[in-house]
N, C-alpha and C positions, 0 to 999 in steps of 0.2 A: 683267301680270307672271306668270311661270310659277308653277304651284301649289306646287312644292317651295320656291321662294324665299319665297312668301307664308307658308308653313307655318313656316319658320325664323324669320321676323320675328314672326309671331303668337305663337310660343312664348315670345319674350322679354318680351312684355307681356300674357301670357294672364291673369294674375291681375287686372290692372287692368281688362281688358275684361270679365272675368266679373262683377266687382263692378258695373261700369257697366250691363251687360246685365241683371243681376238687378234693379237699381233701376228701369231703364227698363220692364222687363216688369211689375213690380209696379204701376207708375203707369199704364201705357197698355194693358196686355193686356185689361183689362175682363173681361167674362163670356164672351167668345168662346172656347170650348174648341178649335175648329178652328184659330183663329189661334195660340193658345198652343202647340198641338201642332206646328204648322208651324215656329214659331220654334225650338222645342227640337230638331227634326230637323235644321235647318240648322246648328246649332252643335255637333253631337255628334261630328263627325269619323268617322262610321261609314258614310257613304254608299257607300264602296268597300271595306268589310271583306270578307274572303274566307278560305275554308279552302283552303290551298295544296295540300293532299294529300287532298282530299275523298273520303269513302267509307271511310277507315280507322277502326278503333276501338282503344281502349286494349288490349283483349285480344289484338289482332293484333301488338302490339309484342313482339319477341323480345329486343332490347337497344337501348340508346341509347349512342352514343359521341360524345364531344365533346372539343374541343381549345380551350384558352385559354392565356394567357400563363403560367399555373401548371403546365401539363402536359397530358397526354393521359389521359382517364378513360373508363370504360365502366360503364354501369348495366345490369344484367340483370334481366329480369322472371322471378321465381321461382315465382309463382303467378298465372297469368292470370285465374283465376276470382275471386280476391280482389284482383287488381291489386296485387301485392306486388313491390316492386323492391329490389334490393340491389347495392351496390358492394363489390367485393372488399376494398378498403382500409378499409371501414367495418364489416366484419362483427364485429369484436371491440371496437367502440367504442360509446359511448352516443349513437348517432346519433338524429336526430329523424325518427321514422317518418312523420310527416305531410308533412315536406318531401320525403323520398325517395320516398314512395308517390304524391306529387302530380305528379311530373315527367311522367307519361304523359298527363295531360290536355292538355298542349300539344303534345307530340311525336307524338301519334297522327295529328293532321290539320294541325298547324302553322297555327293560326288567327292571322290578322293583323287588327288592329283597324281599319286604314286603309291605303289605297294612296296613297303620297306622290308618287311620280314614275313616269311611264311613257314609253316611247320616243316615242310619238306626240306627247308634250308638247314634245319637243325634246331636245337633247343633255343628258344627265344628268352633273352634276359629282359623281362618286362620292366625291371627297374630302370634300364637304360632309357626307356621311353616315358617314364612316369606313369606307366600303366599297371604297376603292381598294386597300386591303391589310388585309382583316379579320383580326383575331387570334383570333376565336372562331367555331367552326364546330360545328354540331350535326347528327348523322345518326341517324335512326331506322331500325332493321333489323327488317323484318316477317317473320312466320312463312311468308309465301308466297315468300320469297327476294328480295323487292324492298327497296329502301332509298330514303330521301328526305333531302336535305341542305339546310340553310339556313345562311347566313353572317350573323353579327351584327356590326353596326357600332357607331357611337357612340350615346350617350344623346341623346334628343330634348330640346329645351328644355322648361322647366317640369316636369321629372320625369314626362313623359307616357309614357315608354317607351323602347324601343330601335329604331333603324333596322336593317333587314335585307333580305336578298334570297335567292332560291333560288339554289343553286349553278349557275353558268353562266346565271343568269337576267338579265333586263334591266329589271326593275322594282324600285322601292324600296318597301318596306312598313314599317308601324309595328307593332311587337309590344308587348303589354302588359309592363310592367316585371316584374310578379310571375311571368309565364310564362318570361321569358328569364333573369332574374337567377341562377337556380340553375346555369346553364351558364357564367356569367362569373366565378364564384367558385372558390376552392380548396376543399379538403376541410373546412376549419373551418366553412364555411357550413352543412354538413349535420349538425353536432353539436348536440345539445340542450344548452342552458345551464341546464336544471333538473337539479340534481345530486341532490336529495333531496326526498321528498314533503312536503307541507304538512300538519301535524297540528294547525294552528290553535292554537298555544301550548299543546298538550297532548301533546307528544312523550314526556314522562315516562311517560304511561300506556301507550305502545306499546313502550317501552324494556325490554330483557331482560338486557342486560349489554354489556361492551365490553372491549377490550384496546387500550392505547395504548403505542406504542414510539417510539424516536427520541431524539436528543441533547437535545431540549428538555424532556424530562420532569423533569429534575433529579435522577434516580436511575439507578442501574445496573439494567439489565433492564427488563422490561415492567411497566406498571401494569395490573392486572386488576381489573375491577369485576363483581361477581356479586350476585344476589339474596340478601338476608339472610333465610334461612328461620327464624331464631330470633326475629325481631321479630313480635310479635302485635299485634292491634288494642288489646288491653288495656294492654300496657306502653308502646305508642306514645302512647296517650292520657295516661298518667301521667308520661311522661318530661318533657314540656313543653319540649323543646329543639329541635324541628324536625328530628329525625333521620329520614332517609328509609328506604326499604326495601332499600337496597343497601349492600354492604360492599366495601371494597378488600381483596382477598385476596392481592395481591402488589404491591410487593415485601414488604410486611408487612401483617398483618391490621389493618384499622382501619375505622371508619365513615366514610362519605362526607359531604361538605358538600352536603346535598341541594339547598339553594338555588342554589349554584353549578352543580351538575350539571343541575338543571332548566333554568336559564337557558341554559346551554351547549347542551343538547339542543334547546331551542326556537329556537336560532340555526342549528343544523345542519339541522333540519327545519322550514321549508324552507331550502335553500341554492341560490342562483342566481349564476352567473358573469356578470361584466360582458362578458367576451369569451373566445373560444377562440383560443389562440396557436399551437398545433401539434397535428397528428394523427399518431399513430405516431412520436413524437419520437425523434430520435437521442440517443445518449449525450451528445453535446456540448450539445444543447438542454436535456436534463435538468440538466446541470451549470450551464448559463447561468441557469436559473431556480431554482436551489437545491434541485433534486429528485433529484439523483444520490445525495446523502446527506441525505434529508429531515429537517427539524426534528422533525416529529411524524408518526406513522403510526397512523391510526385503523382499528379493526375493530369496528363497532358492530352488535350483534344487536338486532333489533326484530321486531314483528309488524305485519302489515297489518290492515285492518278485518275481514278474514275469519279472523284468528287464525293466518295462515300465517307461518312463520318467514322472515325476510328479513335481508339483510346489507348494510350500507353500509360501504364501504372507501375511504379517501382518505389520501393523503400530502400534507403541507403544507410550504411553505418558511417562513422567518421573515417578518415584516411589513416592507415597504419602501415608504415614502412613502404610507402609507394603504392599501396593497394587499398581498396575498400570492398566491403561485402554488400550484396544487394539481393533483393528478392521481390517477386511480384507481390501485390497486396494480399493475395490469398495464401502467401507463405508456402507455396508448393515447392519452391526450389531456392537454394542459396548459391549465389555465384561469387566467385573471386574475380575482381576486375581491376586492371591497372588504372591508377588515378589519372585524370586528364591534366594537361598543363594548366597552370594557374589562371591564365587569361580566359580559359574555356571551362573552368572547373564548376560544373553544376553540383558537385558533391559538397562544395563549400559555399553554395549560394546563401546569401542573406538578403534581407529586405534592403539594407544599405547598398549592396552591390547591384541589385536589380532596379532600384529606383533611378530615374533620370537624375544626372548629377547637377543639372541646373534647377534652381528653385522654381522659377516660372519662365515661360517663353512668350512674352507679349510681342506679337508680330508688329513690326514698325509701321507697316501700311494700314494697321488698324487703330493706331494711336493718334490722339490729338494733342497730348501734353505729357511730359515727364517732369515731375517736380522732385528735385533732389535737395535734402536738408542735411547739412553737415556743419559742425562747429558754430552752430547758432545762425548760420546763413541759409537762405532759401534761394535756389537756382531753378527758375521756372522756364523750362524749355518748351516753346510752342512749336507744333509740327503742322505744316501746311503742305498737302500733297500737290503734285504737279497737276494743273487743270487738264492737261492733255492725256495723262496716263497715271492713275493713282498707284500703279504697281512699280512705277519708275522712281524708286527711292533716291536715285542719284540726283534727281532734279527737284527734290523737296526743298521747301523754304523753312529754315530753322531760326528761331529767335531765342534769346535768353534774357528774361526780365525785360522784354521788348526790343532788345538790340540784336541785329543780325549775327548769325554764327555760321562759320564756314561749314558746309555740308560734309565735306570729306573728313574733317576733324570730328564732327558730331557722330557720324556713322561708326567710327572707330570707338568713340566714347560709349555709344549705345551698346556695342558688343562687350565692352568692359562691364557695363552696368548689369547686363543679363548674364554675365559670365561667372558670377559667384557660384562656387561648387560646394555641394554638400560634403561635409567632412566626417561627421559622426552623429549618432542619434543622441538627442538630449533626453535627460531624465524628466519624468513628469513633474518633479519638484521644482524645476527651474522657473522662477518668478521674478524677473528683473524689476528694479525700481529706477526711477529717473529717466532721463531722455536717452534715446538711442544714439550710438556713435554716428550712424548713418541711416537715413530714411529715404526710400524711393517710392514715389507714387505714380502709377501708370493709369492715365485716363483714356478710355476707349471712345473713339469718334462716334460710334453708333449709339452712344448713350447707355450702353449696357452696364456702366459703372466704373469704379476705380479699384485697382489692386495695389495693395501696400505691402512693401517688404521692409522690415526693420532689422537692424544689426545692433545687438545689445552686448555690453561687456560681461564677461564671466569672471567673477571674483577669484575663483580658484584656478583659472586657466587663462593666462594672458595671451596665449598663442591662438586662442579660438574665441569666437563671438557666437552668442545665441541668436538664431534667426527666426523671426516670425513672418509668416505669409498670411496676410489678411487676419492678423491677430492670433494665429495659432503657431505655437513653437513645436518644432519636431527635430530639426537638425542644427548642427553648428556649421560655421564656415571659418576659414583662416582669417586672423586679424590682418594679415598682409593684404588681403583683398580690400578691406575697408581703407587701409592706408593708400592703396593704389588708386581707388576711386577719388578720394579726396585730393590727391596730388594731381590727378588728371583734369579736375574741374578747371583749374586755371589754364591748362594747356588747351582745352577746347575753346575757352573764351578768347585765347590769343591766336587761335587757328593753327596751333602747332601740331606736329605729327604725334600720334599716340600709338604706343605698342599694345597689341592685344595679347601678348605672351606674358602670362603671370601665373 
C-alpha cells in the first residue's frame, strides 16, 4: 500500500494504536534501552522531516504575505534584531505579541515534520490532501530579494497537522498545526483575549478613579468616582459602616458603596473574552452588537505594580443570553464575554448600585446632638464624650430632653438612625407638602453645622418615602424604616434592647 494511503488510514485510528502500543511497550520492552529507542523512532513520523528552505534565518525575513479564504494579509518585520513583526491592520489593536512575533520561526525555513508522498512512490492524488486547489498560500520575502512559497491543504487526521507543498512542487509534506494555523485564520486569531491585568482580587488597591457614561447608568451625564481626600484613618475606623476611600463627585456628590465597587473592580481585573468577533469593525458591525450606542462606557484609572499611571477603557452592550459584547473606545475590536455574576456585575452598573446605600454617615464621636422629630414630638439627644478619651463611645454620656439615657440602648438606636438605605431614585417632580413623617438633625461638635434628613410620604407609593438630605431630594427609602425608628424611640428611652436588623 502506498505510504500516503497508509498515513490517512493510520490517522483515523491513531489514538487506539497509541494506547495499544504504550501497553505493549510497557509489558514487553524490558530493560533494553536500544530496543526501546528503536521502537520510539519507528513511530515518530519524523524519519523524513525536512527544512524546505534550509539556510535562512528569522532575521533575514523582510515580510510574510499570505492568502486564505478571509483575504490577503502581509506581516512585516520591523526589528530584525529583536524579531518583532507587525501587521498594518493590527497596529491599533490589542494584538497578541507572542502570536505575531512567533510567525517567523516557521517561515524562515518552512520546517516540515514529515514527508507524506513523493513522486517516486507513484501518482499522487492531490485531492486527498486538499492540494488540488489550495486556498491558503504563504510566502516569505527575504532581505536578499528572494522569496519562498508553500501552499497549505487540508488538516491531517488525528489533529496531527496540515498537509502542504512547495509552490510548483511535487511532494506532499506534513506541517505542525501550531506552525501553520496562524496563516489559515483571519485577523481575530491575532488578538489577545486578555483585556485587563489580574490583580488577584486586590484591584481596589490599584484603583485611582473612574468615569462611567452611557444610557445604562440611570442618570443624565457621567458618573465620576474620585479619591475621597477627606476620609482619614481615624474617622474611617470610627464610622463602622464600611465606607471606602472614594466619592462619587458627579452627577452628585455622594459616597460610594465600597463593597460593590470592590467586587466590580475584581471582576474587571482580570477580564478575559471568550472570543473575538471582529477586528476594525464597520459601523454596521458595531450596531449589530449593540456598540454603536453602547450601554456603558468605562474609563478606569489605575496604577501598575511600579506605581505608573494606567488607563483601562471599554464600552459594553447589554447582556444577552448570558453574554455581552465589548470593545475598546477606539472600536478596534469586538469581544464576546461571559456576563459576570450579579453581585459583581459591572455590565449592569447604575448610579443607584454604585452610590453608598446610607444617606449620610455622621460619625458619633463628631456629634454633640441628634434631634429626632416624629408624630409632632421632639426628642433631643445630647451627646457628651468621655473626658478621658473622646473616641471611647462606650463611655459617652447621653441625655434625651435633659434626662439620662442608657448608652448601650442609644448606640443601637444611633445605628438604626443612620441605617436608612436608599431604595430608588426619585423623579425631579417630587415636591412634598406638609410635615415629614420623620426628621433627624445631626449637630456637629466642632461648629461646622447641622445636617438634616427628612422622610416624606409619597402619595402614589405607600411602601416608600421620599428622602431629602439638607433640603435635596434624590432617593426613596422604605416606609418600614420610618416605622422602625418611631417604634424604637420609646425603647431607647426605656433602656430596652434594640435590634439593628431591619
